[in-house]
A tleap script that builds the chain and sets N, CA, C and O, in Angstrom:
source leaprc.protein.ff14SB
mol = sequence {
  NMET LYS ARG ALA GLY ASN GLY ILE SER LEU
  LYS SER ILE THR GLN GLY GLU LYS GLU MET
  ALA THR PHE LEU ASN VAL ILE LYS ILE ILE
  VAL ILE VAL ILE ALA ALA LEU PHE ALA LEU
  THR PHE THR VAL TYR ILE PHE ASN LEU ASP
  MET LYS LEU THR ALA ALA ILE TYR PRO TRP
  LEU ASN LYS GLN TYR ASP LYS VAL LYS ARG
  ASP GLN HIE CLEU
}
set mol.1.N position { -18.311 33.939 17.483 }
set mol.1.CA position { -17.472 33.503 16.398 }
set mol.1.C position { -16.670 32.282 16.857 }
set mol.1.O position { -16.076 32.299 17.935 }
set mol.2.N position { -16.654 31.219 16.036 }
set mol.2.CA position { -15.913 30.008 16.368 }
set mol.2.C position { -14.420 30.260 16.203 }
set mol.2.O position { -13.996 31.058 15.368 }
set mol.3.N position { -13.653 29.578 17.001 }
set mol.3.CA position { -12.207 29.708 16.907 }
set mol.3.C position { -11.601 28.317 16.669 }
set mol.3.O position { -12.046 27.316 17.231 }
set mol.4.N position { -10.582 28.296 15.828 }
set mol.4.CA position { -9.854 27.056 15.590 }
set mol.4.C position { -8.982 26.780 16.807 }
set mol.4.O position { -8.855 27.634 17.685 }
set mol.5.N position { -8.386 25.606 16.869 }
set mol.5.CA position { -7.581 25.219 18.016 }
set mol.5.C position { -6.389 26.128 18.265 }
set mol.5.O position { -5.917 26.224 19.398 }
set mol.6.N position { -5.890 26.797 17.228 }
set mol.6.CA position { -4.717 27.643 17.403 }
set mol.6.C position { -5.077 29.098 17.686 }
set mol.6.O position { -4.190 29.950 17.672 }
set mol.7.N position { -6.337 29.410 17.940 }
set mol.7.CA position { -6.744 30.763 18.301 }
set mol.7.C position { -7.112 31.641 17.124 }
set mol.7.O position { -7.476 32.800 17.323 }
set mol.8.N position { -7.030 31.139 15.922 }
set mol.8.CA position { -7.386 31.912 14.737 }
set mol.8.C position { -8.868 31.689 14.470 }
set mol.8.O position { -9.343 30.554 14.501 }
set mol.9.N position { -9.591 32.757 14.212 }
set mol.9.CA position { -11.017 32.590 13.927 }
set mol.9.C position { -11.174 31.915 12.576 }
set mol.9.O position { -10.400 32.157 11.650 }
set mol.10.N position { -12.187 31.065 12.479 }
set mol.10.CA position { -12.395 30.299 11.257 }
set mol.10.C position { -12.759 31.196 10.077 }
set mol.10.O position { -12.495 30.840 8.929 }
set mol.11.N position { -13.351 32.338 10.340 }
set mol.11.CA position { -13.708 33.228 9.243 }
set mol.11.C position { -12.491 33.916 8.649 }
set mol.11.O position { -12.539 34.371 7.507 }
set mol.12.N position { -11.386 34.001 9.415 }
set mol.12.CA position { -10.207 34.688 8.903 }
set mol.12.C position { -9.349 33.781 8.020 }
set mol.12.O position { -8.382 34.246 7.416 }
set mol.13.N position { -9.692 32.491 7.938 }
set mol.13.CA position { -8.943 31.579 7.072 }
set mol.13.C position { -9.412 31.801 5.639 }
set mol.13.O position { -10.607 31.736 5.347 }
set mol.14.N position { -8.471 32.060 4.762 }
set mol.14.CA position { -8.816 32.334 3.365 }
set mol.14.C position { -9.004 31.025 2.606 }
set mol.14.O position { -8.663 29.947 3.092 }
set mol.15.N position { -9.546 31.148 1.423 }
set mol.15.CA position { -9.766 29.983 0.564 }
set mol.15.C position { -8.427 29.337 0.205 }
set mol.15.O position { -8.319 28.112 0.147 }
set mol.16.N position { -7.422 30.156 -0.033 }
set mol.16.CA position { -6.100 29.625 -0.367 }
set mol.16.C position { -5.509 28.810 0.769 }
set mol.16.O position { -4.875 27.781 0.538 }
set mol.17.N position { -5.719 29.273 2.003 }
set mol.17.CA position { -5.218 28.518 3.145 }
set mol.17.C position { -5.947 27.194 3.297 }
set mol.17.O position { -5.341 26.192 3.676 }
set mol.18.N position { -7.240 27.180 3.007 }
set mol.18.CA position { -8.008 25.930 3.067 }
set mol.18.C position { -7.507 24.954 2.009 }
set mol.18.O position { -7.362 23.759 2.270 }
set mol.19.N position { -7.244 25.481 0.804 }
set mol.19.CA position { -6.743 24.626 -0.270 }
set mol.19.C position { -5.363 24.081 0.075 }
set mol.19.O position { -5.058 22.921 -0.201 }
set mol.20.N position { -4.527 24.927 0.683 }
set mol.20.CA position { -3.191 24.489 1.065 }
set mol.20.C position { -3.275 23.414 2.143 }
set mol.20.O position { -2.529 22.435 2.098 }
set mol.21.N position { -4.173 23.583 3.111 }
set mol.21.CA position { -4.345 22.583 4.163 }
set mol.21.C position { -4.818 21.260 3.574 }
set mol.21.O position { -4.342 20.198 3.975 }
set mol.22.N position { -5.739 21.315 2.636 }
set mol.22.CA position { -6.220 20.103 1.966 }
set mol.22.C position { -5.093 19.438 1.193 }
set mol.22.O position { -4.927 18.220 1.241 }
set mol.23.N position { -4.320 20.247 0.483 }
set mol.23.CA position { -3.184 19.727 -0.284 }
set mol.23.C position { -2.178 19.048 0.641 }
set mol.23.O position { -1.684 17.964 0.329 }
set mol.24.N position { -1.870 19.674 1.774 }
set mol.24.CA position { -0.920 19.083 2.712 }
set mol.24.C position { -1.462 17.793 3.317 }
set mol.24.O position { -0.697 16.859 3.558 }
set mol.25.N position { -2.764 17.726 3.567 }
set mol.25.CA position { -3.361 16.488 4.072 }
set mol.25.C position { -3.249 15.370 3.050 }
set mol.25.O position { -2.971 14.225 3.405 }
set mol.26.N position { -3.466 15.699 1.777 }
set mol.26.CA position { -3.343 14.694 0.711 }
set mol.26.C position { -1.902 14.213 0.615 }
set mol.26.O position { -1.654 13.014 0.490 }
set mol.27.N position { -0.952 15.139 0.671 }
set mol.27.CA position { 0.463 14.767 0.623 }
set mol.27.C position { 0.826 13.887 1.821 }
set mol.27.O position { 1.567 12.914 1.677 }
set mol.28.N position { 0.304 14.229 3.002 }
set mol.28.CA position { 0.579 13.442 4.201 }
set mol.28.C position { 0.051 12.016 4.031 }
set mol.28.O position { 0.732 11.058 4.396 }
set mol.29.N position { -1.141 11.871 3.486 }
set mol.29.CA position { -1.726 10.538 3.266 }
set mol.29.C position { -0.890 9.747 2.268 }
set mol.29.O position { -0.650 8.556 2.463 }
set mol.30.N position { -0.449 10.402 1.206 }
set mol.30.CA position { 0.377 9.723 0.196 }
set mol.30.C position { 1.689 9.254 0.811 }
set mol.30.O position { 2.128 8.135 0.547 }
set mol.31.N position { 2.317 10.090 1.624 }
set mol.31.CA position { 3.574 9.701 2.272 }
set mol.31.C position { 3.355 8.533 3.219 }
set mol.31.O position { 4.190 7.630 3.275 }
set mol.32.N position { 2.260 8.524 3.961 }
set mol.32.CA position { 1.965 7.415 4.876 }
set mol.32.C position { 1.749 6.120 4.107 }
set mol.32.O position { 2.233 5.066 4.520 }
set mol.33.N position { 1.029 6.188 2.995 }
set mol.33.CA position { 0.781 4.990 2.179 }
set mol.33.C position { 2.093 4.458 1.605 }
set mol.33.O position { 2.332 3.250 1.625 }
set mol.34.N position { 2.938 5.344 1.097 }
set mol.34.CA position { 4.226 4.911 0.540 }
set mol.34.C position { 5.096 4.292 1.631 }
set mol.34.O position { 5.749 3.275 1.396 }
set mol.35.N position { 5.112 4.892 2.817 }
set mol.35.CA position { 5.901 4.340 3.920 }
set mol.35.C position { 5.383 2.966 4.335 }
set mol.35.O position { 6.172 2.069 4.631 }
set mol.36.N position { 4.068 2.797 4.358 }
set mol.36.CA position { 3.490 1.501 4.721 }
set mol.36.C position { 3.836 0.434 3.677 }
set mol.36.O position { 4.165 -0.699 4.027 }
set mol.37.N position { 3.760 0.801 2.404 }
set mol.37.CA position { 4.115 -0.151 1.347 }
set mol.37.C position { 5.596 -0.513 1.413 }
set mol.37.O position { 5.970 -1.668 1.211 }
set mol.38.N position { 6.435 0.481 1.696 }
set mol.38.CA position { 7.863 0.197 1.845 }
set mol.38.C position { 8.101 -0.760 3.004 }
set mol.38.O position { 8.872 -1.710 2.874 }
set mol.39.N position { 7.446 -0.517 4.133 }
set mol.39.CA position { 7.608 -1.394 5.295 }
set mol.39.C position { 7.156 -2.816 4.971 }
set mol.39.O position { 7.792 -3.785 5.384 }
set mol.40.N position { 6.062 -2.934 4.236 }
set mol.40.CA position { 5.558 -4.253 3.854 }
set mol.40.C position { 6.546 -4.976 2.943 }
set mol.40.O position { 6.862 -6.142 3.183 }
set mol.41.N position { 7.039 -4.305 1.902 }
set mol.41.CA position { 7.975 -4.953 0.984 }
set mol.41.C position { 9.305 -5.244 1.673 }
set mol.41.O position { 9.942 -6.255 1.377 }
set mol.42.N position { 9.730 -4.380 2.581 }
set mol.42.CA position { 10.961 -4.625 3.328 }
set mol.42.C position { 10.822 -5.871 4.197 }
set mol.42.O position { 11.748 -6.678 4.283 }
set mol.43.N position { 9.668 -6.027 4.839 }
set mol.43.CA position { 9.427 -7.205 5.668 }
set mol.43.C position { 9.432 -8.480 4.818 }
set mol.43.O position { 9.999 -9.496 5.217 }
set mol.44.N position { 8.799 -8.418 3.651 }
set mol.44.CA position { 8.798 -9.578 2.748 }
set mol.44.C position { 10.223 -9.918 2.335 }
set mol.44.O position { 10.586 -11.093 2.276 }
set mol.45.N position { 11.035 -8.906 2.048 }
set mol.45.CA position { 12.418 -9.131 1.625 }
set mol.45.C position { 13.257 -9.714 2.758 }
set mol.45.O position { 13.984 -10.685 2.549 }
set mol.46.N position { 13.167 -9.139 3.944 }
set mol.46.CA position { 14.005 -9.571 5.069 }
set mol.46.C position { 13.707 -11.017 5.460 }
set mol.46.O position { 14.629 -11.793 5.711 }
set mol.47.N position { 12.444 -11.379 5.513 }
set mol.47.CA position { 12.066 -12.723 5.947 }
set mol.47.C position { 11.891 -13.699 4.791 }
set mol.47.O position { 11.487 -14.841 5.010 }
set mol.48.N position { 12.189 -13.271 3.563 }
set mol.48.CA position { 12.122 -14.132 2.379 }
set mol.48.C position { 10.733 -14.769 2.254 }
set mol.48.O position { 10.615 -15.952 1.932 }
set mol.49.N position { 9.698 -13.990 2.507 }
set mol.49.CA position { 8.341 -14.524 2.555 }
set mol.49.C position { 7.821 -14.943 1.185 }
set mol.49.O position { 6.963 -15.821 1.095 }
set mol.50.N position { 8.327 -14.329 0.118 }
set mol.50.CA position { 7.847 -14.714 -1.208 }
set mol.50.C position { 8.231 -16.157 -1.533 }
set mol.50.O position { 7.421 -16.903 -2.083 }
set mol.51.N position { 9.450 -16.554 -1.199 }
set mol.51.CA position { 9.872 -17.928 -1.474 }
set mol.51.C position { 9.227 -18.913 -0.502 }
set mol.51.O position { 8.989 -20.068 -0.855 }
set mol.52.N position { 8.943 -18.463 0.717 }
set mol.52.CA position { 8.249 -19.338 1.670 }
set mol.52.C position { 6.821 -19.599 1.196 }
set mol.52.O position { 6.313 -20.711 1.338 }
set mol.53.N position { 6.184 -18.594 0.642 }
set mol.53.CA position { 4.847 -18.785 0.084 }
set mol.53.C position { 4.901 -19.719 -1.116 }
set mol.53.O position { 4.051 -20.597 -1.264 }
set mol.54.N position { 5.899 -19.531 -1.974 }
set mol.54.CA position { 6.054 -20.406 -3.135 }
set mol.54.C position { 6.269 -21.848 -2.698 }
set mol.54.O position { 5.686 -22.762 -3.282 }
set mol.55.N position { 7.091 -22.066 -1.685 }
set mol.55.CA position { 7.327 -23.423 -1.184 }
set mol.55.C position { 6.056 -24.021 -0.598 }
set mol.55.O position { 5.838 -25.229 -0.696 }
set mol.56.N position { 5.224 -23.198 0.004 }
set mol.56.CA position { 3.987 -23.705 0.602 }
set mol.56.C position { 2.976 -24.131 -0.459 }
set mol.56.O position { 2.251 -25.105 -0.259 }
set mol.57.N position { 2.916 -23.418 -1.585 }
set mol.57.CA position { 1.928 -23.760 -2.613 }
set mol.57.C position { 2.520 -24.630 -3.721 }
set mol.57.O position { 1.813 -24.998 -4.660 }
set mol.58.N position { 3.803 -24.961 -3.623 }
set mol.58.CA position { 4.459 -25.768 -4.659 }
set mol.58.C position { 3.781 -27.116 -4.888 }
set mol.58.O position { 3.589 -27.493 -6.044 }
set mol.59.N position { 3.407 -27.862 -3.843 }
set mol.59.CA position { 2.723 -29.144 -4.095 }
set mol.59.C position { 1.406 -28.959 -4.859 }
set mol.59.O position { 1.083 -29.761 -5.736 }
set mol.60.N position { 0.656 -27.921 -4.536 }
set mol.60.CA position { -0.592 -27.658 -5.256 }
set mol.60.C position { -0.308 -27.303 -6.712 }
set mol.60.O position { -1.019 -27.750 -7.612 }
set mol.61.N position { 0.722 -26.504 -6.943 }
set mol.61.CA position { 1.083 -26.149 -8.319 }
set mol.61.C position { 1.498 -27.385 -9.113 }
set mol.61.O position { 1.115 -27.530 -10.274 }
set mol.62.N position { 2.275 -28.273 -8.499 }
set mol.62.CA position { 2.682 -29.506 -9.183 }
set mol.62.C position { 1.476 -30.370 -9.522 }
set mol.62.O position { 1.400 -30.937 -10.613 }
set mol.63.N position { 0.529 -30.473 -8.584 }
set mol.63.CA position { -0.664 -31.280 -8.830 }
set mol.63.C position { -1.448 -30.720 -10.015 }
set mol.63.O position { -1.912 -31.472 -10.872 }
set mol.64.N position { -1.591 -29.405 -10.057 }
set mol.64.CA position { -2.291 -28.771 -11.178 }
set mol.64.C position { -1.535 -28.993 -12.487 }
set mol.64.O position { -2.141 -29.284 -13.518 }
set mol.65.N position { -0.208 -28.853 -12.441 }
set mol.65.CA position { 0.606 -29.016 -13.645 }
set mol.65.C position { 0.541 -30.443 -14.157 }
set mol.65.O position { 0.493 -30.660 -15.368 }
set mol.66.N position { 0.539 -31.417 -13.265 }
set mol.66.CA position { 0.509 -32.823 -13.664 }
set mol.66.C position { -0.830 -33.221 -14.282 }
set mol.66.O position { -0.886 -34.202 -15.024 }
set mol.67.N position { -1.914 -32.487 -13.999 }
set mol.67.CA position { -3.224 -32.792 -14.556 }
set mol.67.C position { -3.371 -32.340 -16.008 }
set mol.67.O position { -4.284 -32.789 -16.701 }
set mol.68.N position { -2.499 -31.472 -16.469 }
set mol.68.CA position { -2.617 -30.902 -17.810 }
set mol.68.C position { -2.375 -31.989 -18.848 }
set mol.68.O position { -1.375 -32.705 -18.793 }
set mol.69.N position { -3.317 -32.105 -19.810 }
set mol.69.CA position { -3.163 -33.069 -20.904 }
set mol.69.C position { -2.124 -32.541 -21.890 }
set mol.69.O position { -2.118 -31.362 -22.246 }
set mol.70.N position { -1.254 -33.440 -22.317 }
set mol.70.CA position { -0.199 -33.030 -23.229 }
set mol.70.C position { -0.246 -33.870 -24.496 }
set mol.70.O position { -0.612 -35.045 -24.492 }
set mol.71.N position { 0.131 -33.225 -25.549 }
set mol.71.CA position { 0.284 -33.909 -26.838 }
set mol.71.C position { 1.753 -34.308 -26.957 }
set mol.71.O position { 2.620 -33.446 -27.097 }
set mol.72.N position { 2.035 -35.608 -26.903 }
set mol.72.CA position { 3.436 -36.045 -26.917 }
set mol.72.C position { 3.797 -36.596 -28.293 }
set mol.72.O position { 3.491 -37.738 -28.633 }
set mol.73.N position { 4.454 -35.749 -29.064 }
set mol.73.CA position { 4.929 -36.157 -30.377 }
set mol.73.C position { 6.446 -36.257 -30.342 }
set mol.73.O position { 7.138 -35.313 -29.963 }
set mol.74.N position { 6.940 -37.397 -30.737 }
set mol.74.CA position { 8.397 -37.585 -30.755 }
set mol.74.C position { 8.926 -37.619 -32.148 }
set mol.74.O position { 10.131 -37.770 -32.347 }
savepdb mol mol.pdb
quit
């Protein structure tokens, strides 16, 4: 008979315990993803990366904007 790492035989684990373990794994993954997203947004906020990106692409945006044909009625 196979034994799990904690000494409990795998056959003695009930279906409910398997479902609970799966549920806890899903919750753990969700918490890790939320923590990673928080860390990413916190880093963007602290280093003001959104405005630095905007400043970097500003010349390209101006060039695109200046190419737009306009109807000038006065």
